C-alpha positions as YAML, in Angstrom:
chain: A
units: angstrom
residues:
- id: 1
  name: MET
  ca: [158.99, 29.56, 188.36]
- id: 2
  name: ALA
  ca: [156.89, 27.35, 187.07]
- id: 3
  name: PRO
  ca: [154.67, 28.40, 184.27]
- id: 4
  name: LYS
  ca: [151.73, 29.47, 185.39]
- id: 5
  name: THR
  ca: [148.68, 26.79, 184.36]
- id: 6
  name: PHE
  ca: [145.74, 28.57, 185.69]
- id: 7
  name: GLY
  ca: [145.09, 25.76, 188.08]
- id: 8
  name: VAL
  ca: [144.30, 23.09, 185.22]
- id: 9
  name: ARG
  ca: [145.78, 19.80, 183.61]
- id: 10
  name: ALA
  ca: [149.64, 20.47, 182.68]
- id: 11
  name: GLU
  ca: [148.26, 19.72, 179.22]
- id: 12
  name: THR
  ca: [146.75, 22.83, 179.03]
- id: 13
  name: PRO
  ca: [147.85, 25.88, 178.15]
- id: 14
  name: THR
  ca: [150.07, 27.71, 180.36]
- id: 15
  name: GLU
  ca: [150.11, 31.42, 180.21]
- id: 16
  name: ALA
  ca: [153.10, 31.65, 178.01]
- id: 17
  name: ASP
  ca: [151.74, 29.73, 175.56]
- id: 18
  name: TYR
  ca: [149.47, 32.17, 175.36]
- id: 19
  name: GLU
  ca: [151.04, 35.14, 175.37]
- id: 20
  name: ALA
  ca: [153.08, 33.87, 172.32]
- id: 21
  name: ALA
  ca: [150.03, 32.66, 170.40]
- id: 22
  name: ILE
  ca: [148.95, 36.11, 170.78]
- id: 23
  name: GLN
  ca: [152.29, 37.81, 169.97]
- id: 24
  name: THR
  ca: [152.57, 35.07, 166.84]
- id: 25
  name: LEU
  ca: [148.89, 37.20, 166.03]
- id: 26
  name: VAL
  ca: [149.92, 40.93, 166.48]
- id: 27
  name: ASP
  ca: [153.34, 40.31, 164.66]
- id: 28
  name: ALA
  ca: [151.79, 38.30, 161.67]
- id: 29
  name: THR
  ca: [148.54, 41.31, 161.57]
- id: 30
  name: ALA
  ca: [151.67, 44.00, 161.51]
- id: 31
  name: THR
  ca: [153.00, 42.27, 158.16]
- id: 32
  name: GLU
  ca: [149.53, 42.71, 156.30]
- id: 33
  name: ARG
  ca: [150.58, 45.41, 155.72]
- id: 34
  name: LYS
  ca: [153.98, 44.64, 154.47]
- id: 35
  name: PHE
  ca: [156.28, 45.53, 158.18]
- id: 36
  name: ARG
  ca: [158.05, 43.45, 159.60]
- id: 37
  name: ASP
  ca: [156.76, 42.67, 163.44]
- id: 38
  name: GLY
  ca: [155.08, 44.65, 165.53]
- id: 39
  name: VAL
  ca: [157.44, 46.75, 167.04]
- id: 40
  name: THR
  ca: [157.96, 47.84, 163.36]
- id: 41
  name: VAL
  ca: [154.89, 49.34, 162.37]
- id: 42
  name: ALA
  ca: [154.76, 50.47, 165.84]
- id: 43
  name: SER
  ca: [157.59, 52.66, 165.73]
- id: 44
  name: TYR
  ca: [155.80, 54.40, 163.11]
- id: 45
  name: VAL
  ca: [153.86, 56.27, 164.66]
- id: 46
  name: ASN
  ca: [155.34, 60.05, 163.91]
- id: 47
  name: SER
  ca: [155.92, 58.78, 160.48]
- id: 48
  name: THR
  ca: [156.03, 61.75, 157.72]
- id: 49
  name: ASN
  ca: [153.93, 59.11, 155.48]
- id: 50
  name: THR
  ca: [150.88, 59.89, 156.54]
- id: 51
  name: GLN
  ca: [149.30, 56.81, 154.97]
- id: 52
  name: TRP
  ca: [152.54, 54.57, 157.29]
- id: 53
  name: ALA
  ca: [151.64, 56.73, 160.59]
- id: 54
  name: ALA
  ca: [147.66, 55.92, 159.90]
- id: 55
  name: GLU
  ca: [148.73, 52.57, 159.85]
- id: 56
  name: ALA
  ca: [150.52, 52.73, 163.32]
- id: 57
  name: ILE
  ca: [148.22, 54.64, 164.90]
- id: 58
  name: ALA
  ca: [145.51, 52.65, 164.04]
- id: 59
  name: PHE
  ca: [147.48, 49.57, 164.65]
- id: 60
  name: VAL
  ca: [149.03, 50.40, 168.29]
- id: 61
  name: ALA
  ca: [145.10, 51.46, 169.36]
- id: 62
  name: TRP
  ca: [144.42, 47.64, 167.89]
- id: 63
  name: ARG
  ca: [147.35, 45.58, 169.29]
- id: 64
  name: ASP
  ca: [146.08, 47.68, 172.64]
- id: 65
  name: GLY
  ca: [143.43, 46.68, 172.99]
- id: 66
  name: VAL
  ca: [143.83, 43.39, 172.29]
- id: 67
  name: TRP
  ca: [146.49, 42.98, 175.28]
- id: 68
  name: ALA
  ca: [144.71, 44.62, 177.60]
- id: 69
  name: TYR
  ca: [141.67, 42.18, 176.69]
- id: 70
  name: ALA
  ca: [143.86, 39.17, 177.02]
- id: 71
  name: TYR
  ca: [145.31, 40.41, 180.61]
- id: 72
  name: SER
  ca: [141.30, 40.98, 181.70]
- id: 73
  name: GLU
  ca: [139.84, 37.31, 180.55]
- id: 74
  name: LEU
  ca: [143.30, 35.14, 181.74]
- id: 75
  name: ASP
  ca: [142.78, 36.63, 184.21]
- id: 76
  name: LYS
  ca: [138.94, 35.63, 184.57]
- id: 77
  name: VAL
  ca: [140.20, 32.37, 184.39]
- id: 78
  name: VAL
  ca: [142.30, 32.38, 186.72]
- id: 79
  name: THR
  ca: [139.69, 33.56, 189.30]
- id: 80
  name: GLY
  ca: [137.58, 31.19, 187.99]
- id: 81
  name: GLN
  ca: [134.93, 33.81, 186.51]
- id: 82
  name: ARG
  ca: [134.98, 31.46, 182.92]
- id: 83
  name: PRO
  ca: [136.40, 28.28, 181.88]
- id: 84
  name: GLN
  ca: [139.87, 28.14, 180.72]
- id: 85
  name: PRO
  ca: [139.49, 28.36, 176.66]
- id: 86
  name: THR
  ca: [141.94, 26.42, 174.61]
- id: 87
  name: VAL
  ca: [144.32, 28.57, 172.40]
- id: 88
  name: ASP
  ca: [142.78, 28.77, 169.30]
- id: 89
  name: GLU
  ca: [139.32, 29.57, 170.37]
- id: 90
  name: PHE
  ca: [140.84, 32.79, 172.87]
- id: 91
  name: LEU
  ca: [142.21, 33.75, 169.66]
- id: 92
  name: ALA
  ca: [139.06, 33.87, 168.15]
- id: 93
  name: GLU
  ca: [137.52, 36.30, 170.70]
- id: 94
  name: ILE
  ca: [140.21, 39.24, 169.36]
- id: 95
  name: ASP
  ca: [138.61, 40.74, 167.27]
- id: 96
  name: PRO
  ca: [140.41, 41.63, 163.59]
- id: 97
  name: ILE
  ca: [142.02, 45.21, 162.91]
- id: 98
  name: ASN
  ca: [140.41, 48.24, 161.19]
- id: 99
  name: TRP
  ca: [143.47, 49.17, 158.93]
- id: 100
  name: PRO
  ca: [142.71, 52.23, 157.73]
- id: 101
  name: SER
  ca: [142.07, 53.06, 153.65]
- id: 102
  name: ALA
  ca: [144.97, 53.43, 151.78]
...
């Protein structure tokens, strides 16, 4: 199956381009707190270390919001409710995480 191009020229970003960039942002955000990636920080939700657990809870909530926003906004592109942004423009729309204080 050909990648979805949102009905725009082939040189415009595909759905896979957005997904890859968002996942890179998610993983890079996890490394801010010395976690290997997003999957790793999420695994600390029930940690006995209260700081790690708090960071994981904040991260999971942020990550879920990022993906919910991304899919909602990209659906608007597909349905013509908004113009297609570049990947960088789209990433700039995503709110940064609010990590808990140490």
